[in-house]
VOTORVEX-912312 format. One record per residue (C-alpha): residue in three letters; x, y, z. Coordinates in Angstrom, 2 decimals. Layout:
<vextor res="ALA" xx="X" yy="Y" zz="Z"/>
...
END
This chain:
<vextor res="MET" xx="15.14" yy="-7.30" zz="-44.23"/>
<vextor res="ALA" xx="17.33" yy="-6.72" zz="-41.18"/>
<vextor res="ILE" xx="15.47" yy="-3.47" zz="-40.43"/>
<vextor res="ARG" xx="12.12" yy="-5.23" zz="-40.73"/>
<vextor res="SER" xx="13.34" yy="-8.04" zz="-38.46"/>
<vextor res="GLU" xx="14.38" yy="-5.53" zz="-35.79"/>
<vextor res="THR" xx="10.97" yy="-3.87" zz="-36.05"/>
<vextor res="TYR" xx="9.24" yy="-7.22" zz="-35.60"/>
<vextor res="ARG" xx="11.38" yy="-8.00" zz="-32.56"/>
<vextor res="ALA" xx="10.44" yy="-4.66" zz="-31.00"/>
<vextor res="VAL" xx="6.76" yy="-5.35" zz="-31.63"/>
<vextor res="LEU" xx="6.96" yy="-8.90" zz="-30.28"/>
<vextor res="HIS" xx="8.67" yy="-7.61" zz="-27.14"/>
<vextor res="GLN" xx="5.41" yy="-5.80" zz="-26.35"/>
<vextor res="TYR" xx="3.77" yy="-9.23" zz="-26.19"/>
<vextor res="GLY" xx="6.53" yy="-10.70" zz="-24.07"/>
<vextor res="LEU" xx="7.72" yy="-12.91" zz="-26.93"/>
<vextor res="GLN" xx="11.27" yy="-13.70" zz="-28.05"/>
<vextor res="PRO" xx="11.26" yy="-14.90" zz="-31.68"/>
<vextor res="GLN" xx="13.41" yy="-17.88" zz="-32.61"/>
<vextor res="ARG" xx="12.76" yy="-17.49" zz="-36.33"/>
<vextor res="ILE" xx="10.74" yy="-15.09" zz="-38.48"/>
<vextor res="GLU" xx="9.49" yy="-15.86" zz="-42.00"/>
<vextor res="GLN" xx="7.83" yy="-13.31" zz="-44.24"/>
<vextor res="ARG" xx="4.55" yy="-14.70" zz="-45.66"/>
<vextor res="GLY" xx="3.10" yy="-12.01" zz="-47.87"/>
<vextor res="LYS" xx="2.11" yy="-9.09" zz="-45.72"/>
<vextor res="ALA" xx="2.22" yy="-11.14" zz="-42.52"/>
<vextor res="ALA" xx="5.20" yy="-12.56" zz="-40.65"/>
<vextor res="LYS" xx="5.22" yy="-16.14" zz="-39.37"/>
<vextor res="VAL" xx="6.90" yy="-16.04" zz="-35.98"/>
<vextor res="TYR" xx="8.34" yy="-19.12" zz="-34.28"/>
<vextor res="THR" xx="8.76" yy="-18.86" zz="-30.50"/>
<vextor res="ASP" xx="9.13" yy="-21.23" zz="-27.54"/>
<vextor res="ARG" xx="5.48" yy="-20.43" zz="-26.77"/>
<vextor res="GLY" xx="4.09" yy="-21.37" zz="-30.17"/>
<vextor res="VAL" xx="3.83" yy="-20.10" zz="-33.73"/>
<vextor res="PHE" xx="2.15" yy="-16.77" zz="-34.36"/>
<vextor res="ALA" xx="1.08" yy="-14.49" zz="-37.20"/>
<vextor res="LEU" xx="2.18" yy="-10.88" zz="-36.86"/>
<vextor res="LYS" xx="0.60" yy="-8.44" zz="-39.28"/>
<vextor res="PRO" xx="0.87" yy="-4.68" zz="-39.81"/>
<vextor res="LEU" xx="-2.12" yy="-2.41" zz="-40.33"/>
<vextor res="ASP" xx="-2.38" yy="0.49" zz="-42.77"/>
<vextor res="GLY" xx="-3.97" yy="3.09" zz="-40.55"/>
<vextor res="GLU" xx="-6.76" yy="3.48" zz="-38.03"/>
<vextor res="GLN" xx="-9.48" yy="2.47" zz="-40.49"/>
<vextor res="GLU" xx="-8.07" yy="-1.04" zz="-40.85"/>
<vextor res="ALA" xx="-7.71" yy="-1.30" zz="-37.07"/>
<vextor res="ALA" xx="-11.35" yy="-0.27" zz="-36.64"/>
<vextor res="ALA" xx="-12.47" yy="-2.81" zz="-39.27"/>
<vextor res="LEU" xx="-10.57" yy="-5.59" zz="-37.52"/>
<vextor res="TRP" xx="-11.92" yy="-4.63" zz="-34.10"/>
<vextor res="GLN" xx="-15.49" yy="-4.47" zz="-35.41"/>
<vextor res="SER" xx="-15.05" yy="-7.88" zz="-37.06"/>
<vextor res="LEU" xx="-13.92" yy="-9.38" zz="-33.77"/>
<vextor res="HIS" xx="-17.06" yy="-7.96" zz="-32.18"/>
<vextor res="TYR" xx="-19.35" yy="-9.54" zz="-34.78"/>
<vextor res="TYR" xx="-17.48" yy="-12.73" zz="-35.61"/>
<vextor res="GLY" xx="-15.16" yy="-13.39" zz="-32.68"/>
<vextor res="ARG" xx="-15.60" yy="-17.16" zz="-32.69"/>
<vextor res="HIS" xx="-14.77" yy="-17.24" zz="-36.42"/>
<vextor res="CYS" xx="-11.45" yy="-15.43" zz="-35.89"/>
<vextor res="PRO" xx="-8.21" yy="-17.04" zz="-34.67"/>
<vextor res="PRO" xx="-7.19" yy="-16.30" zz="-31.07"/>
<vextor res="PHE" xx="-6.27" yy="-12.62" zz="-30.77"/>
<vextor res="TYR" xx="-3.49" yy="-11.68" zz="-28.37"/>
<vextor res="TRP" xx="-3.20" yy="-8.50" zz="-26.32"/>
<vextor res="THR" xx="0.05" yy="-6.71" zz="-25.48"/>
<vextor res="ARG" xx="1.43" yy="-6.62" zz="-21.97"/>
<vextor res="GLN" xx="-0.13" yy="-3.14" zz="-21.70"/>
<vextor res="ARG" xx="-3.53" yy="-4.76" zz="-22.39"/>
<vextor res="SER" xx="-3.88" yy="-3.22" zz="-25.83"/>
<vextor res="PRO" xx="-5.31" yy="-5.10" zz="-28.84"/>
<vextor res="PHE" xx="-2.71" yy="-3.46" zz="-31.09"/>
<vextor res="ALA" xx="1.01" yy="-2.88" zz="-30.74"/>
<vextor res="ALA" xx="2.37" yy="0.45" zz="-31.95"/>
<vextor res="GLU" xx="5.88" yy="0.68" zz="-33.38"/>
<vextor res="GLY" xx="6.99" yy="3.74" zz="-35.28"/>
<vextor res="SER" xx="4.05" yy="5.01" zz="-37.29"/>
<vextor res="ARG" xx="2.33" yy="1.61" zz="-37.67"/>
<vextor res="LEU" xx="0.01" yy="-0.61" zz="-35.71"/>
<vextor res="TYR" xx="0.37" yy="-4.41" zz="-35.54"/>
<vextor res="TYR" xx="-1.75" yy="-7.29" zz="-34.30"/>
<vextor res="LEU" xx="-0.88" yy="-10.83" zz="-33.25"/>
<vextor res="GLN" xx="-2.84" yy="-14.04" zz="-33.74"/>
<vextor res="ALA" xx="-2.13" yy="-17.75" zz="-33.60"/>
<vextor res="TRP" xx="-0.76" yy="-19.05" zz="-36.91"/>
<vextor res="GLN" xx="-3.33" yy="-21.18" zz="-38.72"/>
<vextor res="GLU" xx="-2.27" yy="-24.13" zz="-40.87"/>
<vextor res="GLU" xx="-4.63" yy="-25.19" zz="-43.64"/>
<vextor res="GLU" xx="-6.17" yy="-28.64" zz="-43.40"/>
<vextor res="THR" xx="-5.57" yy="-31.07" zz="-46.23"/>
<vextor res="LYS" xx="-8.83" yy="-31.32" zz="-48.15"/>
<vextor res="THR" xx="-9.88" yy="-31.93" zz="-51.72"/>
<vextor res="LYS" xx="-10.37" yy="-28.80" zz="-53.83"/>
<vextor res="GLU" xx="-14.08" yy="-29.51" zz="-54.11"/>
<vextor res="GLU" xx="-14.52" yy="-29.86" zz="-50.35"/>
<vextor res="THR" xx="-12.45" yy="-26.71" zz="-49.69"/>
<vextor res="VAL" xx="-14.50" yy="-24.58" zz="-52.09"/>
<vextor res="ARG" xx="-17.86" yy="-25.84" zz="-50.87"/>
<vextor res="THR" xx="-16.86" yy="-25.30" zz="-47.24"/>
<vextor res="PHE" xx="-15.67" yy="-21.80" zz="-48.13"/>
<vextor res="PHE" xx="-19.06" yy="-20.81" zz="-49.59"/>
<vextor res="ARG" xx="-21.00" yy="-22.35" zz="-46.72"/>
<vextor res="GLY" xx="-18.80" yy="-20.57" zz="-44.21"/>
<vextor res="LEU" xx="-19.20" yy="-17.26" zz="-46.03"/>
<vextor res="ALA" xx="-22.99" yy="-17.59" zz="-46.03"/>
<vextor res="ARG" xx="-23.03" yy="-18.33" zz="-42.29"/>
<vextor res="LEU" xx="-20.97" yy="-15.23" zz="-41.63"/>
<vextor res="HIS" xx="-23.33" yy="-13.05" zz="-43.62"/>
<vextor res="ARG" xx="-26.40" yy="-14.66" zz="-42.06"/>
<vextor res="ALA" xx="-25.17" yy="-13.67" zz="-38.59"/>
<vextor res="THR" xx="-25.24" yy="-9.92" zz="-39.35"/>
<vextor res="VAL" xx="-27.58" yy="-9.54" zz="-42.34"/>
<vextor res="ARG" xx="-30.18" yy="-6.82" zz="-42.02"/>
<vextor res="THR" xx="-32.67" yy="-5.13" zz="-44.32"/>
<vextor res="VAL" xx="-32.42" yy="-1.43" zz="-45.08"/>
<vextor res="GLU" xx="-34.54" yy="0.97" zz="-47.09"/>
<vextor res="ALA" xx="-33.34" yy="1.58" zz="-50.64"/>
<vextor res="SER" xx="-34.26" yy="4.95" zz="-52.16"/>
<vextor res="GLU" xx="-35.14" yy="5.19" zz="-55.83"/>
<vextor res="GLU" xx="-32.63" yy="8.03" zz="-56.20"/>
<vextor res="GLU" xx="-29.73" yy="5.93" zz="-54.90"/>
<vextor res="ILE" xx="-30.71" yy="2.95" zz="-57.04"/>
<vextor res="ALA" xx="-31.05" yy="5.04" zz="-60.20"/>
<vextor res="ALA" xx="-27.78" yy="6.88" zz="-59.49"/>
<vextor res="TYR" xx="-25.84" yy="3.65" zz="-59.07"/>
<vextor res="ARG" xx="-27.26" yy="2.11" zz="-62.22"/>
<vextor res="LYS" xx="-26.47" yy="5.27" zz="-64.19"/>
<vextor res="GLN" xx="-22.91" yy="5.28" zz="-62.84"/>
<vextor res="LYS" xx="-22.30" yy="1.69" zz="-63.94"/>
<vextor res="LYS" xx="-24.08" yy="2.17" zz="-67.26"/>
<vextor res="ASP" xx="-21.96" yy="5.25" zz="-68.06"/>
<vextor res="GLU" xx="-18.81" yy="3.37" zz="-67.04"/>
<vextor res="TRP" xx="-19.63" yy="0.43" zz="-69.29"/>
<vextor res="GLN" xx="-20.62" yy="2.67" zz="-72.21"/>
<vextor res="GLN" xx="-17.27" yy="4.46" zz="-71.99"/>
<vextor res="GLU" xx="-15.46" yy="1.13" zz="-72.03"/>
<vextor res="ARG" xx="-17.50" yy="-0.06" zz="-75.00"/>
<vextor res="ALA" xx="-16.65" yy="3.16" zz="-76.83"/>
<vextor res="VAL" xx="-12.94" yy="2.46" zz="-76.28"/>
<vextor res="TRP" xx="-13.34" yy="-1.06" zz="-77.65"/>
<vextor res="GLU" xx="-15.32" yy="0.12" zz="-80.66"/>
<vextor res="GLU" xx="-12.84" yy="2.90" zz="-81.52"/>
<vextor res="ARG" xx="-9.82" yy="0.59" zz="-81.26"/>
<vextor res="VAL" xx="-11.33" yy="-2.31" zz="-83.18"/>
<vextor res="GLU" xx="-12.57" yy="-0.03" zz="-85.94"/>
<vextor res="ARG" xx="-9.08" yy="1.41" zz="-86.29"/>
<vextor res="TYR" xx="-7.36" yy="-1.99" zz="-86.13"/>
<vextor res="GLU" xx="-9.64" yy="-3.44" zz="-88.84"/>
<vextor res="THR" xx="-8.73" yy="-0.67" zz="-91.30"/>
<vextor res="ALA" xx="-5.00" yy="-1.37" zz="-91.00"/>
<vextor res="TRP" xx="-3.20" yy="-3.13" zz="-93.86"/>
<vextor res="TYR" xx="-1.63" yy="-5.49" zz="-91.36"/>
<vextor res="MET" xx="-2.89" yy="-6.19" zz="-87.83"/>
<vextor res="SER" xx="-0.40" yy="-7.03" zz="-85.13"/>
<vextor res="PRO" xx="-1.03" yy="-10.20" zz="-83.06"/>
<vextor res="PHE" xx="-2.43" yy="-8.10" zz="-80.21"/>
<vextor res="GLN" xx="-4.75" yy="-6.17" zz="-82.52"/>
<vextor res="LEU" xx="-5.97" yy="-9.39" zz="-84.11"/>
<vextor res="GLN" xx="-6.81" yy="-10.83" zz="-80.68"/>
<vextor res="CYS" xx="-8.78" yy="-7.69" zz="-79.79"/>
<vextor res="CYS" xx="-10.85" yy="-8.01" zz="-82.96"/>
<vextor res="THR" xx="-11.39" yy="-11.72" zz="-82.27"/>
<vextor res="TYR" xx="-12.74" yy="-11.08" zz="-78.75"/>
<vextor res="PHE" xx="-14.75" yy="-7.96" zz="-79.61"/>
<vextor res="HIS" xx="-18.23" yy="-9.43" zz="-80.21"/>
<vextor res="GLU" xx="-18.10" yy="-11.69" zz="-77.15"/>
<vextor res="VAL" xx="-17.13" yy="-8.77" zz="-74.96"/>
<vextor res="MET" xx="-19.92" yy="-6.59" zz="-76.37"/>
<vextor res="ARG" xx="-22.48" yy="-9.31" zz="-75.64"/>
<vextor res="ALA" xx="-21.22" yy="-9.49" zz="-72.06"/>
<vextor res="TYR" xx="-21.70" yy="-5.73" zz="-71.59"/>
<vextor res="LEU" xx="-25.25" yy="-6.04" zz="-72.95"/>
<vextor res="PHE" xx="-26.05" yy="-8.92" zz="-70.58"/>
<vextor res="ALA" xx="-24.58" yy="-6.99" zz="-67.62"/>
<vextor res="GLU" xx="-26.72" yy="-3.94" zz="-68.42"/>
<vextor res="GLU" xx="-29.84" yy="-6.11" zz="-68.69"/>
<vextor res="GLN" xx="-29.14" yy="-7.62" zz="-65.29"/>
<vextor res="LEU" xx="-28.58" yy="-4.22" zz="-63.71"/>
<vextor res="ALA" xx="-31.91" yy="-3.06" zz="-65.17"/>
<vextor res="ALA" xx="-33.57" yy="-6.14" zz="-63.63"/>
<vextor res="TRP" xx="-31.95" yy="-5.29" zz="-60.29"/>
<vextor res="GLU" xx="-33.29" yy="-1.73" zz="-60.44"/>
<vextor res="GLU" xx="-36.76" yy="-2.98" zz="-61.31"/>
<vextor res="ALA" xx="-36.74" yy="-5.46" zz="-58.42"/>
<vextor res="LEU" xx="-35.70" yy="-2.81" zz="-55.89"/>
<vextor res="GLU" xx="-38.21" yy="-0.28" zz="-57.18"/>
<vextor res="GLU" xx="-40.85" yy="-2.85" zz="-56.25"/>
<vextor res="THR" xx="-39.53" yy="-3.88" zz="-52.83"/>
<vextor res="LYS" xx="-37.78" yy="-0.62" zz="-51.79"/>
<vextor res="GLN" xx="-35.48" yy="-2.85" zz="-49.70"/>
<vextor res="TRP" xx="-31.90" yy="-4.07" zz="-49.84"/>
<vextor res="ARG" xx="-29.93" yy="-6.35" zz="-47.52"/>
<vextor res="ILE" xx="-26.54" yy="-5.53" zz="-46.04"/>
<vextor res="ALA" xx="-24.16" yy="-7.48" zz="-43.80"/>
<vextor res="TRP" xx="-20.74" yy="-7.02" zz="-42.23"/>
<vextor res="VAL" xx="-18.74" yy="-8.38" zz="-45.18"/>
<vextor res="HIS" xx="-15.17" yy="-9.65" zz="-45.11"/>
<vextor res="GLY" xx="-14.00" yy="-7.36" zz="-47.92"/>
<vextor res="LYS" xx="-11.32" yy="-9.73" zz="-49.29"/>
<vextor res="ALA" xx="-13.09" yy="-13.07" zz="-49.27"/>
<vextor res="ARG" xx="-10.92" yy="-15.72" zz="-50.92"/>
<vextor res="LEU" xx="-9.71" yy="-19.23" zz="-50.18"/>
<vextor res="SER" xx="-6.38" yy="-18.06" zz="-48.77"/>
<vextor res="HIS" xx="-8.24" yy="-16.06" zz="-46.09"/>
<vextor res="TYR" xx="-10.34" yy="-19.02" zz="-44.95"/>
<vextor res="VAL" xx="-8.69" yy="-21.63" zz="-42.76"/>
<vextor res="ALA" xx="-11.74" yy="-23.51" zz="-41.50"/>
<vextor res="PRO" xx="-13.31" yy="-22.72" zz="-39.14"/>
<vextor res="TYR" xx="-11.49" yy="-19.39" zz="-39.04"/>
<vextor res="TRP" xx="-11.41" yy="-16.33" zz="-41.31"/>
<vextor res="ILE" xx="-8.31" yy="-14.15" zz="-41.34"/>
<vextor res="SER" xx="-7.32" yy="-10.73" zz="-42.76"/>
<vextor res="TRP" xx="-10.35" yy="-8.63" zz="-41.82"/>
<vextor res="GLU" xx="-8.72" yy="-5.28" zz="-42.60"/>
<vextor res="ARG" xx="-11.14" yy="-4.45" zz="-45.44"/>
<vextor res="ALA" xx="-14.34" yy="-5.48" zz="-43.64"/>
<vextor res="HIS" xx="-17.30" yy="-3.09" zz="-43.89"/>
<vextor res="TRP" xx="-21.09" yy="-2.93" zz="-44.26"/>
<vextor res="ASN" xx="-22.19" yy="-3.87" zz="-47.76"/>
<vextor res="SER" xx="-24.44" yy="-6.26" zz="-49.64"/>
<vextor res="PRO" xx="-23.53" yy="-9.92" zz="-48.97"/>
<vextor res="VAL" xx="-23.17" yy="-10.17" zz="-52.75"/>
<vextor res="TYR" xx="-20.04" yy="-7.99" zz="-52.49"/>
<vextor res="ASP" xx="-18.01" yy="-10.85" zz="-50.98"/>
<vextor res="LEU" xx="-19.29" yy="-13.31" zz="-53.58"/>
<vextor res="ILE" xx="-18.25" yy="-11.02" zz="-56.43"/>
<vextor res="ALA" xx="-14.82" yy="-10.41" zz="-54.88"/>
<vextor res="ALA" xx="-14.18" yy="-14.12" zz="-54.30"/>
<vextor res="LEU" xx="-15.18" yy="-15.24" zz="-57.77"/>
<vextor res="ARG" xx="-13.25" yy="-12.47" zz="-59.51"/>
<vextor res="VAL" xx="-10.06" yy="-13.63" zz="-57.81"/>
<vextor res="HIS" xx="-10.50" yy="-17.34" zz="-58.38"/>
<vextor res="VAL" xx="-11.53" yy="-17.29" zz="-62.04"/>
<vextor res="ARG" xx="-8.02" yy="-16.07" zz="-62.92"/>
<vextor res="THR" xx="-6.88" yy="-19.46" zz="-64.10"/>
<vextor res="LEU" xx="-6.77" yy="-21.47" zz="-67.28"/>
<vextor res="PRO" xx="-10.17" yy="-22.75" zz="-68.48"/>
<vextor res="PRO" xx="-12.07" yy="-24.79" zz="-67.75"/>
<vextor res="LEU" xx="-12.92" yy="-23.69" zz="-64.23"/>
<vextor res="GLY" xx="-13.40" yy="-26.59" zz="-61.82"/>
<vextor res="PRO" xx="-16.99" yy="-27.79" zz="-61.28"/>
<vextor res="GLU" xx="-16.69" yy="-27.05" zz="-57.57"/>
<vextor res="TRP" xx="-16.93" yy="-23.33" zz="-58.38"/>
<vextor res="MET" xx="-20.17" yy="-23.94" zz="-60.26"/>
<vextor res="GLY" xx="-21.67" yy="-25.54" zz="-57.18"/>
<vextor res="GLY" xx="-20.28" yy="-22.97" zz="-54.76"/>
<vextor res="MET" xx="-23.27" yy="-20.65" zz="-55.08"/>
<vextor res="ASP" xx="-25.62" yy="-23.56" zz="-54.48"/>
<vextor res="GLU" xx="-23.83" yy="-24.20" zz="-51.18"/>
<vextor res="TYR" xx="-24.06" yy="-20.51" zz="-50.28"/>
<vextor res="GLU" xx="-27.78" yy="-20.31" zz="-50.98"/>
<vextor res="LYS" xx="-28.51" yy="-23.37" zz="-48.86"/>
<vextor res="GLU" xx="-27.47" yy="-21.19" zz="-45.91"/>
<vextor res="LEU" xx="-28.57" yy="-17.75" zz="-47.17"/>
<vextor res="PRO" xx="-30.86" yy="-17.67" zz="-50.22"/>
<vextor res="LEU" xx="-30.56" yy="-14.58" zz="-52.40"/>
<vextor res="SER" xx="-33.47" yy="-12.48" zz="-53.59"/>
<vextor res="ALA" xx="-34.20" yy="-11.96" zz="-57.28"/>
<vextor res="GLY" xx="-32.73" yy="-8.47" zz="-57.04"/>
<vextor res="GLU" xx="-29.55" yy="-9.73" zz="-55.39"/>
<vextor res="ARG" xx="-29.11" yy="-12.38" zz="-58.06"/>
<vextor res="ALA" xx="-29.51" yy="-9.83" zz="-60.85"/>
<vextor res="PHE" xx="-26.97" yy="-7.54" zz="-59.17"/>
<vextor res="LEU" xx="-24.58" yy="-10.48" zz="-58.75"/>
<vextor res="TYR" xx="-24.90" yy="-11.72" zz="-62.34"/>
<vextor res="GLY" xx="-24.48" yy="-8.24" zz="-63.79"/>
<vextor res="HIS" xx="-21.27" yy="-7.58" zz="-61.91"/>
<vextor res="LEU" xx="-19.85" yy="-11.04" zz="-62.55"/>
<vextor res="ALA" xx="-20.53" yy="-10.71" zz="-66.28"/>
<vextor res="GLU" xx="-18.82" yy="-7.32" zz="-66.50"/>
<vextor res="PRO" xx="-15.72" yy="-7.72" zz="-68.73"/>
<vextor res="ARG" xx="-12.73" yy="-6.79" zz="-66.57"/>
<vextor res="GLY" xx="-9.10" yy="-6.04" zz="-67.27"/>
<vextor res="PHE" xx="-9.42" yy="-5.65" zz="-71.03"/>
<vextor res="ILE" xx="-9.49" yy="-1.85" zz="-71.10"/>
<vextor res="ARG" xx="-6.30" yy="-1.65" zz="-69.08"/>
<vextor res="CYS" xx="-4.60" yy="-3.98" zz="-71.58"/>
<vextor res="LEU" xx="-5.78" yy="-1.88" zz="-74.51"/>
<vextor res="GLU" xx="-4.66" yy="1.37" zz="-72.93"/>
<vextor res="GLN" xx="-1.24" yy="0.02" zz="-71.92"/>
<vextor res="TYR" xx="-0.70" yy="-1.28" zz="-75.45"/>
<vextor res="GLU" xx="-1.63" yy="2.05" zz="-77.02"/>
<vextor res="ALA" xx="0.49" yy="4.01" zz="-74.52"/>
<vextor res="ALA" xx="3.66" yy="2.01" zz="-75.27"/>
<vextor res="PRO" xx="5.92" yy="3.37" zz="-78.04"/>
<vextor res="ARG" xx="5.55" yy="1.18" zz="-81.13"/>
<vextor res="THR" xx="9.25" yy="0.34" zz="-81.19"/>
<vextor res="GLU" xx="9.12" yy="-0.86" zz="-77.58"/>
<vextor res="ARG" xx="6.00" yy="-3.02" zz="-77.75"/>
<vextor res="ASN" xx="6.55" yy="-6.64" zz="-76.82"/>
<vextor res="GLU" xx="3.70" yy="-8.24" zz="-78.73"/>
<vextor res="ARG" xx="4.10" yy="-11.55" zz="-76.95"/>
<vextor res="GLU" xx="3.70" yy="-9.97" zz="-73.51"/>
<vextor res="TYR" xx="0.70" yy="-7.88" zz="-74.51"/>
<vextor res="VAL" xx="-1.01" yy="-10.84" zz="-76.18"/>
<vextor res="ALA" xx="-0.36" yy="-12.97" zz="-73.08"/>
<vextor res="ALA" xx="-1.89" yy="-10.28" zz="-70.83"/>
<vextor res="LEU" xx="-4.94" yy="-10.03" zz="-73.08"/>
<vextor res="GLN" xx="-5.35" yy="-13.81" zz="-73.12"/>
<vextor res="ARG" xx="-5.24" yy="-13.93" zz="-69.31"/>
<vextor res="CYS" xx="-8.13" yy="-11.45" zz="-69.25"/>
<vextor res="TYR" xx="-9.98" yy="-13.57" zz="-71.78"/>
<vextor res="PHE" xx="-9.45" yy="-16.82" zz="-69.86"/>
<vextor res="ALA" xx="-10.81" yy="-15.21" zz="-66.67"/>
<vextor res="PHE" xx="-13.68" yy="-13.78" zz="-68.72"/>
<vextor res="LYS" xx="-14.61" yy="-17.23" zz="-70.10"/>
<vextor res="ASN" xx="-14.36" yy="-18.84" zz="-66.69"/>
<vextor res="MET" xx="-16.70" yy="-16.21" zz="-65.26"/>
<vextor res="GLU" xx="-19.04" yy="-16.65" zz="-68.20"/>
<vextor res="ALA" xx="-19.28" yy="-20.36" zz="-67.36"/>
<vextor res="VAL" xx="-20.19" yy="-19.55" zz="-63.75"/>
<vextor res="VAL" xx="-22.83" yy="-17.01" zz="-64.75"/>
<vextor res="MET" xx="-24.38" yy="-19.30" zz="-67.38"/>
<vextor res="HIS" xx="-24.53" yy="-22.13" zz="-64.85"/>
<vextor res="LEU" xx="-26.39" yy="-19.87" zz="-62.40"/>
<vextor res="VAL" xx="-28.77" yy="-18.50" zz="-65.04"/>
<vextor res="GLN" xx="-29.60" yy="-22.00" zz="-66.27"/>
<vextor res="ARG" xx="-30.04" yy="-23.20" zz="-62.69"/>
<vextor res="ASP" xx="-32.51" yy="-20.38" zz="-62.01"/>
<vextor res="ALA" xx="-34.42" yy="-21.11" zz="-65.24"/>
<vextor res="ALA" xx="-34.70" yy="-24.82" zz="-64.29"/>
<vextor res="ARG" xx="-36.01" yy="-23.89" zz="-60.84"/>
<vextor res="GLN" xx="-38.60" yy="-21.55" zz="-62.33"/>
<vextor res="GLN" xx="-39.68" yy="-24.30" zz="-64.71"/>
<vextor res="GLU" xx="-40.06" yy="-26.75" zz="-61.83"/>
<vextor res="GLU" xx="-42.11" yy="-24.25" zz="-59.85"/>
<vextor res="ALA" xx="-44.35" yy="-23.56" zz="-62.86"/>
<vextor res="VAL" xx="-44.97" yy="-27.29" zz="-63.37"/>
<vextor res="SER" xx="-45.73" yy="-27.85" zz="-59.69"/>
<vextor res="HIS" xx="-48.27" yy="-25.00" zz="-59.71"/>
<vextor res="GLU" xx="-49.97" yy="-26.41" zz="-62.78"/>
<vextor res="ALA" xx="-50.21" yy="-29.95" zz="-61.42"/>
<vextor res="PRO" xx="-53.83" yy="-30.91" zz="-60.50"/>
<vextor res="ALA" xx="-54.63" yy="-31.45" zz="-56.87"/>
<vextor res="GLU" xx="-55.22" yy="-35.00" zz="-55.63"/>
<vextor res="GLY" xx="-58.80" yy="-36.11" zz="-56.06"/>
<vextor res="ASP" xx="-59.45" yy="-33.93" zz="-59.10"/>
<vextor res="GLY" xx="-61.08" yy="-35.65" zz="-62.03"/>
<vextor res="ASN" xx="-64.44" yy="-36.69" zz="-63.39"/>
<vextor res="GLY" xx="-64.76" yy="-39.93" zz="-61.47"/>
END
């Protein structure tokens, strides 16, 4: 820690700052000085520096104040690393519902500022769908092989019993995901177009301190849906049931930036994809039988399942919402115009 503190002091000297106290906050350092409180953060290479610089170009007013060194450089170099300095942002006290809804609205406004339409080739679309389909089929084969073996045992361990219990739900999720990806491919084959935007790359509540977004190191061009998938995958990792604010988050997003049918299918397919289970299965099988801690492996598997069920709730909410909208549109189209009748 002393070595890190000396490094921070050397970096801060390039900004003309003398730290009074330094606190490590994850990857960033919270620096107290007589000129204010700052966030000092290291970068892992030139690519992250380029992503941050590009983000400032596109979304400057949505980023906290960015300070330059005394040599008028946006980054300070110390040893083999680059660093950048911004004002420290304290989160406002809001209800969870208000925070989540504001997060989704803010994310949509970011995407809307840079969204553009690009041509989508049939070859690229087909290649991506095949890649995901092959990946999911391999995972299903692992599940099927393990469950078949577990069910033939005289006595199933607690972990093996949980795997067998979850098996059919997980298989249905893979089937739904594949159906959605097929719908996405069909939609793009018709339009030959796909939208991209400068996405945050690690969109999550901890990186949004309204009105600012922080930690742009993973920003890049991608579908706006990428940020939605990343955010939901992080925040469903909690005990069920997931708060209703997450169900309404997508509604808030689409008020600012409506998604196409193809984008929704792509989103639903990737959200429904069962995640984390295969790693649990492989770690369990790789551990020597005498060293397996059944309680720990069961707990890890249950965490995957809880996230899986939370995500299922989100996806089902969105699918039912879309079905209700389609029903409303169908009814409105069938309604007779005013003045019709035999009178």
